[in-house]
N, C-alpha and C positions, 0 to 999 in steps of 0.2 A: 526032730520034733522039739518044740520049745518046752521049757520048764516054767511053770507058773507057781507063784506063792500065794497062799490064802491064809486068812486069819479069821477065827471064829469070833462073832460079835458077842457071844455069851461067855465062853470059858477061856478066851484068848489063845486057844490052841493054834499054833502055826504049823502048816504042812505044805509040802510041794507036790505038784501033780505034773506028770509029763503028758501033754495033750497035743492033739493035732490042731491045726488052725481052724478046722471045720467043727471040732468038738464044742459043745456048749460049755460055758464056764461052770465050775462047781457051785452047788447051791447049799449043800448041807455039810456040817462038821462030822467027820468020821467018829469023834468021841461022844458028842452030846446030841447031835442032830439039829443043832440050831443053824441059823443062816450064817454064811461066810461072806467075806469081802475080799476081792482080789487086791493084793499088795503090789506096789511098784518098787522094784528092787534094781540094784545096779548089776550089770552083767560082768562076766569075766573077760569079755572081748576087749582087746586094746590094740591099737596100731602103734608100732614102734619103728624106729629108723627114719631115714630121710623120706621114704615114700617113693611112689612111682614117678611123680612129677620131677623130683630132684635127681633121680637116679638114671636119667637118660631118655625119658619120654619126650621131654622138651629140650631140644638141643640148644646149648648156649651159643649165641652168636655175638660176635664183636663187631663194632662199627668198622667199616673198611678204612684203612689208613691211606691217606693221599700219597700217590707216588711222588717221588722227588722230581722237581722240575729240572730239566736239563736245557738250559739256554733259552727258555721262553721269557716272556715279559711279565709273568705273574710274580707276586712277592712270596709265594710258598716255596720254601727250600727244602 
């Protein structure tokens, strides 16, 4: 369940609530009973490392090297 942060519009009390996605947002401050607003905050989630794309999901392919010519009329040696 996600954690949501709220701030009271009257007393500036900040608090967190763990709520389901289906739960209605908080509407009253637990200290004074005034209305609250949902805050936008950064998460602790971060991606580190090379990631799945660089670590083997996408194979690195090299262009094929032309084979050496042996006695043909082309100029590639």
